[in-house]
N, C-alpha and C positions, 0 to 999 in steps of 0.2 A: 406246509413247510416240512421238510425232512433234511436232517443232517446226514451227509454221506461223504465217502472218500472217492474222489475221481482219480483215475490213473491216466496220465497223458500217453497216448499211443503215437501221435504224429502231429507235427506242427509245420505248416507251410506258409510261405509268404505269397499273398495275392497281389499286393501292390507295394510301393515303397514303404508304406506305413500301416498296411492292413494285413493281419495274419489270421490264419485259420487253425484252430485246435480240434483234434478228434480225441475224445476221451471215453473211457469205459467207467462204469460205476460198479462199486462193490455189491450193490443191491439193485433193485429195479424201481427207482423213484418215478412217480408220475410227473410228466412234464407236458404242458399243453401249449399250443401256438400262442405267442404273445407273452408268455411267462418269462421269468429270468432266473438266473442262479447268482449266488453271492459267493465269490471265491476268496479264500484266505490266501494272502500273499506274504511270503516270508519277509520279516523285518518291518512290516507295516501293520498298524493297529486296526484300521478299518478294512473290511472286506470290499471287494470290487464287484459291482453288479454288472452282469453281462447277459444280454438277451439270448434266448435259445434260438439258434439257427435251425437246428434239426435234432430230432430224437427218434432213432430208428434202430431196432434190433439190438438194444442195449448200448448203442453208441451215441454219445452226445457231441454235436458239432457246435462250436462257438466261433464267431468271427468278430474281431475287435480291432480298433485302431489304437496305435501307440500314441498316447497324448500326455502321459505323466509318469510318475515313478512306479505306480502300480502296474500299469499295462507294459511299461518297459521291463519290469521284472518278469511279467508273464512271458514276454517275447524271448527271454533268455532261458526259459525252462526247456527240458529235454525229455524225450521218450523215457518212460519209467518213473518220472517224477509223480509224487502223490500230492493231491490237492484237497484240503478240507473244503467242503461246499455245503451251502444251504440251497436246496433245490425246490422247485415247484412254487416259487414266490410270485405274488401278484395275481391279479385277475387278467386273463388273456382275452383273445378275440372270441366272439360268438359267431358260429358259422351257420346256425339254423335259420337266421333271418336274412341271408345274403341274396336270395334269389338265384337265378340260373347263371347270370353273367356279372359277378362282382369284379370291381377293379381294385387292384392292389398298387398303391403308390408309395414309393420309398425314396429316401435320399440319404447318402452317407451311410453311417452305421445304423441307420434305421432300416436298411435293406435286409440284413440277415434274418430277422424274425419273420419276414414275409415269405421266406422260402418254406418254412414249416407250415405256415398258414396255407400257402398254395398247394402243397402236398395234400393237406387235409381236405381242402375244397375239391380237389380233383377226385379224391377217393369217395367223396359224396356225390359225384356225378355232375359237378358244376364246371363251368368254363371260365376260369379267372383270366382276366387281362392284367398285364403287369406293366407299370410305368416306372422306370428307374432314372433318377437324376444324379448327375455327376458334375464335377467342375470341368473335367477334360477327359480325353481318351485314356491317359495314363492312370487316372483315378478309378477306372471301371473295374468292377469285380462282381462275380456271381451271375452275370448276364447269361452265360452259356449254361449254367446250372439250371436256371429257370426254363431255358429253352429245351433242355433235355427232359424236363418234366412234361413238356408238351404245352407250355403256356405261350400265349401270344405276348411278345415282349417289345416294348418301345423304350428307347433310350433317349435321354436329353442330356446335352452338355452345355455348360454356360459359355464356352468359347467356340462351340460349333465344330469341334474336332471329331465328333462322332455323333451319329443319330441326328435328332432335331436340335437346331441351334436355339437354346432358350432354357426354360425351367419346366418343371413337371406340369405346371398350370397351362403350359402351351401345348400339352399333349393329352388333354383329357379326352377319353373316347366318346364318340357320339352316342353310343348305346351302352349302358351299364345299369345294373340293378341295385348296386350297393357299393359303398366306398370303405376301403380299409387303408389306413395311412400310418406311416411311422417315419420319423425323421426329426430334424431340428425344428424348433418352435416357429421360426419365421416361415418355413415351408408349410408347416401344418396350418398356420393361420391364413396363409395365402390360399391354400386349398379350401379351407373352411368357407372363405368368402367367394371363391371362384366356382365351387361345385355345390349344387343344392341337393345332391343325393343324400339319403339317410346313410349313416355310417359310423365308424369308430376310429378314434385317433389314439395312438400310443405315444405318451408323453415322455420326454427325457428330463429328469431332475437330478440334482446332486442328492445322494442318499447317505445317511449315517448307518443305521442298523439294517435297513432293507426289509424289515418285517413289521413296521408300524409302531414301534415302541418310542422312538425318539421324536416323532412328529416333524422331523426336519424337512421333509419333502412335501409338506401340505400345500394345497392350492385351494383357492376359493372357487366353488362351482355353484350352479343353480340350486343344488340341494345341500349347500353348506360346505364347510371345509372337508376336503378329501385328501387322503394320503396317496401319493403316486405309487408308493411301493406296496400298499395294501389294497386300497379300493381300486387302484389302477394297476399297471400303467395304462391300461386301455380304458378309455371313456367314450361313451356315446356322444355324438355331436350335440344332443339336446341339453346336456348338463354343462357344456363348456360356455364360459362367459366371454366370447370373443366378438360379439356383435358391436 
């Protein structure tokens, strides 16, 4: 964990309620795929945890959905604004055990951290397949960004307005060596039961401190209580008690 100051360079709207921030850091904190940052928001006591979408050449990309007071305040920030942040939080994805053809499956705001993961896997010479789930066509974001990386991308929508009509479990690839997943818990549990591949799941939990002190995001696992912010947010399927 490292405390740093981020400077907002650009903020763009990707959908009606999803925005993308590009920020620079005053130093060079290490950020790995699957980790998150905790942002201080003016007027609010608790920081807001946001997954790292990308970290490249000193530029941090965050993609978030406006769902409450904190993210609404973030959406009103302007270029030049300075943000106090805790960076390098949590344990991210492990790429060394993925094999040659991992599949990355995301839904909603679980999609952004998979972008940095896909970049990392491609740099390691692997061929990640990407499956992205949305409610409808107007809810879609980052699909073209994954395609520009060179990933094979499959889209599902619940209403059939784009891609495959259905959920991500309806688009599991026939051949894959490893599963990486991030998204809402019902989606993750459905994947856990539908796909027998070894893999890792990034969980979403409400957090207080974001670095393991308050214990507010603890879950029960096969190896005992684990804090999503500290031992997670990424857990191997072997430790999850979803059977």
